[in-house]
ChimeraX commands (.cxc) that place a marker at each C-alpha (Angstrom):
marker #1 position 141.37,147.52,129.11 radius 0.5
marker #1 position 143.74,150.37,128.24 radius 0.5
marker #1 position 146.14,149.47,125.46 radius 0.5
marker #1 position 148.81,151.95,126.47 radius 0.5
marker #1 position 150.04,150.01,129.50 radius 0.5
marker #1 position 153.52,148.46,129.43 radius 0.5
marker #1 position 152.59,144.79,129.21 radius 0.5
marker #1 position 149.13,144.05,127.92 radius 0.5
marker #1 position 149.67,140.28,128.09 radius 0.5
marker #1 position 150.31,140.38,131.85 radius 0.5
marker #1 position 147.24,142.55,132.37 radius 0.5
marker #1 position 145.09,140.16,130.34 radius 0.5
marker #1 position 146.32,137.15,132.36 radius 0.5
marker #1 position 144.37,138.56,135.28 radius 0.5
marker #1 position 141.19,137.85,133.33 radius 0.5
marker #1 position 141.89,134.24,132.30 radius 0.5
marker #1 position 139.84,132.85,135.21 radius 0.5
marker #1 position 136.86,134.93,134.09 radius 0.5
marker #1 position 137.12,133.55,130.57 radius 0.5
marker #1 position 137.33,129.96,131.82 radius 0.5
marker #1 position 134.33,130.50,134.08 radius 0.5
marker #1 position 132.27,131.96,131.25 radius 0.5
marker #1 position 133.21,129.27,128.73 radius 0.5
marker #1 position 132.78,126.29,131.05 radius 0.5
marker #1 position 130.05,127.54,133.36 radius 0.5
marker #1 position 132.12,126.92,136.48 radius 0.5
marker #1 position 133.58,128.99,139.30 radius 0.5
marker #1 position 137.36,128.81,139.76 radius 0.5
marker #1 position 137.07,128.43,143.52 radius 0.5
marker #1 position 140.37,126.83,144.54 radius 0.5
marker #1 position 138.50,123.79,145.79 radius 0.5
marker #1 position 136.36,122.13,143.12 radius 0.5
marker #1 position 137.85,123.97,140.14 radius 0.5
marker #1 position 141.49,124.99,140.02 radius 0.5
marker #1 position 143.68,126.96,137.64 radius 0.5
marker #1 position 147.40,126.18,137.25 radius 0.5
marker #1 position 149.41,128.83,135.41 radius 0.5
marker #1 position 153.01,127.77,136.17 radius 0.5
marker #1 position 155.19,124.75,136.86 radius 0.5
marker #1 position 155.61,126.01,140.44 radius 0.5
marker #1 position 151.83,126.04,140.91 radius 0.5
marker #1 position 151.66,122.47,139.55 radius 0.5
marker #1 position 154.37,121.40,142.00 radius 0.5
marker #1 position 152.50,123.04,144.89 radius 0.5
marker #1 position 149.26,121.35,143.86 radius 0.5
marker #1 position 151.04,117.98,143.74 radius 0.5
marker #1 position 152.44,118.49,147.25 radius 0.5
marker #1 position 148.99,119.32,148.65 radius 0.5
marker #1 position 146.86,117.08,146.42 radius 0.5
marker #1 position 145.38,115.18,149.38 radius 0.5
marker #1 position 143.66,118.42,150.46 radius 0.5
marker #1 position 141.59,118.47,147.25 radius 0.5
marker #1 position 139.12,115.65,147.82 radius 0.5
marker #1 position 136.25,117.23,145.84 radius 0.5
marker #1 position 138.21,118.47,142.84 radius 0.5
marker #1 position 136.28,118.26,139.58 radius 0.5
marker #1 position 138.54,120.01,137.07 radius 0.5
marker #1 position 141.97,121.55,136.69 radius 0.5
marker #1 position 142.54,124.24,134.06 radius 0.5
marker #1 position 146.21,124.26,133.08 radius 0.5
marker #1 position 148.20,126.76,131.04 radius 0.5
marker #1 position 149.68,125.28,127.88 radius 0.5
marker #1 position 153.07,126.48,129.17 radius 0.5
marker #1 position 152.95,124.12,132.16 radius 0.5
marker #1 position 154.77,120.85,131.70 radius 0.5
marker #1 position 153.29,118.26,134.03 radius 0.5
marker #1 position 155.45,115.44,135.35 radius 0.5
marker #1 position 154.35,111.84,134.92 radius 0.5
marker #1 position 153.37,111.75,138.60 radius 0.5
marker #1 position 151.31,114.93,138.22 radius 0.5
marker #1 position 149.53,113.53,135.16 radius 0.5
marker #1 position 148.54,110.45,137.16 radius 0.5
marker #1 position 147.53,112.43,140.27 radius 0.5
marker #1 position 145.61,115.13,138.46 radius 0.5
marker #1 position 144.04,112.55,136.14 radius 0.5
marker #1 position 141.35,111.85,138.73 radius 0.5
marker #1 position 139.90,115.27,137.76 radius 0.5
marker #1 position 139.05,116.61,134.34 radius 0.5
marker #1 position 142.12,118.34,132.91 radius 0.5
marker #1 position 141.61,121.24,130.50 radius 0.5
marker #1 position 144.38,123.07,128.70 radius 0.5
marker #1 position 143.78,126.82,128.69 radius 0.5
marker #1 position 143.62,127.97,125.05 radius 0.5
marker #1 position 145.75,130.76,123.61 radius 0.5
marker #1 position 142.88,132.34,121.76 radius 0.5
marker #1 position 141.00,133.99,124.64 radius 0.5
marker #1 position 142.71,137.32,123.98 radius 0.5
marker #1 position 144.11,136.73,120.50 radius 0.5
marker #1 position 142.51,139.83,118.99 radius 0.5
marker #1 position 143.64,142.10,121.82 radius 0.5
marker #1 position 147.20,140.76,121.65 radius 0.5
marker #1 position 147.33,141.25,117.89 radius 0.5
marker #1 position 145.94,144.75,118.23 radius 0.5
marker #1 position 148.86,145.87,120.41 radius 0.5
marker #1 position 151.47,143.91,118.45 radius 0.5
marker #1 position 152.20,141.29,121.14 radius 0.5
marker #1 position 150.97,138.42,118.94 radius 0.5
marker #1 position 150.77,137.58,115.24 radius 0.5
marker link #1:1,2 radius 0.2
marker link #1:2,3 radius 0.2
marker link #1:3,4 radius 0.2
marker link #1:4,5 radius 0.2
marker link #1:5,6 radius 0.2
marker link #1:6,7 radius 0.2
marker link #1:7,8 radius 0.2
marker link #1:8,9 radius 0.2
marker link #1:9,10 radius 0.2
marker link #1:10,11 radius 0.2
marker link #1:11,12 radius 0.2
marker link #1:12,13 radius 0.2
marker link #1:13,14 radius 0.2
marker link #1:14,15 radius 0.2
marker link #1:15,16 radius 0.2
marker link #1:16,17 radius 0.2
marker link #1:17,18 radius 0.2
marker link #1:18,19 radius 0.2
marker link #1:19,20 radius 0.2
marker link #1:20,21 radius 0.2
marker link #1:21,22 radius 0.2
marker link #1:22,23 radius 0.2
marker link #1:23,24 radius 0.2
marker link #1:24,25 radius 0.2
marker link #1:25,26 radius 0.2
marker link #1:26,27 radius 0.2
marker link #1:27,28 radius 0.2
marker link #1:28,29 radius 0.2
marker link #1:29,30 radius 0.2
marker link #1:30,31 radius 0.2
marker link #1:31,32 radius 0.2
marker link #1:32,33 radius 0.2
marker link #1:33,34 radius 0.2
marker link #1:34,35 radius 0.2
marker link #1:35,36 radius 0.2
marker link #1:36,37 radius 0.2
marker link #1:37,38 radius 0.2
marker link #1:38,39 radius 0.2
marker link #1:39,40 radius 0.2
marker link #1:40,41 radius 0.2
marker link #1:41,42 radius 0.2
marker link #1:42,43 radius 0.2
marker link #1:43,44 radius 0.2
marker link #1:44,45 radius 0.2
marker link #1:45,46 radius 0.2
marker link #1:46,47 radius 0.2
marker link #1:47,48 radius 0.2
marker link #1:48,49 radius 0.2
marker link #1:49,50 radius 0.2
marker link #1:50,51 radius 0.2
marker link #1:51,52 radius 0.2
marker link #1:52,53 radius 0.2
marker link #1:53,54 radius 0.2
marker link #1:54,55 radius 0.2
marker link #1:55,56 radius 0.2
marker link #1:56,57 radius 0.2
marker link #1:57,58 radius 0.2
marker link #1:58,59 radius 0.2
marker link #1:59,60 radius 0.2
marker link #1:60,61 radius 0.2
marker link #1:61,62 radius 0.2
marker link #1:62,63 radius 0.2
marker link #1:63,64 radius 0.2
marker link #1:64,65 radius 0.2
marker link #1:65,66 radius 0.2
marker link #1:66,67 radius 0.2
marker link #1:67,68 radius 0.2
marker link #1:68,69 radius 0.2
marker link #1:69,70 radius 0.2
marker link #1:70,71 radius 0.2
marker link #1:71,72 radius 0.2
marker link #1:72,73 radius 0.2
marker link #1:73,74 radius 0.2
marker link #1:74,75 radius 0.2
marker link #1:75,76 radius 0.2
marker link #1:76,77 radius 0.2
marker link #1:77,78 radius 0.2
marker link #1:78,79 radius 0.2
marker link #1:79,80 radius 0.2
marker link #1:80,81 radius 0.2
marker link #1:81,82 radius 0.2
marker link #1:82,83 radius 0.2
marker link #1:83,84 radius 0.2
marker link #1:84,85 radius 0.2
marker link #1:85,86 radius 0.2
marker link #1:86,87 radius 0.2
marker link #1:87,88 radius 0.2
marker link #1:88,89 radius 0.2
marker link #1:89,90 radius 0.2
marker link #1:90,91 radius 0.2
marker link #1:91,92 radius 0.2
marker link #1:92,93 radius 0.2
marker link #1:93,94 radius 0.2
marker link #1:94,95 radius 0.2
marker link #1:95,96 radius 0.2
marker link #1:96,97 radius 0.2
marker link #1:97,98 radius 0.2
view
């Protein structure tokens, strides 16, 4: 990844799903395995939860604050918090992290 782009952190976010898939041996497919990166995505998932009958795991950004209802709903699947350290070295290298 080029380090001279304006916002390295945004560019790296596009690769979070790949890192999750590699670490957990799953495929983020929007059906069995989901990734939630924002509160809006969590709200949308809550509103359409009945469409996800075969869900096995939800990978959630640490910046997402789930409501009590969402915790109960999503609790039927494995919930994993996405760690900060996937791109720690790269972020430090360009001065976007300590």
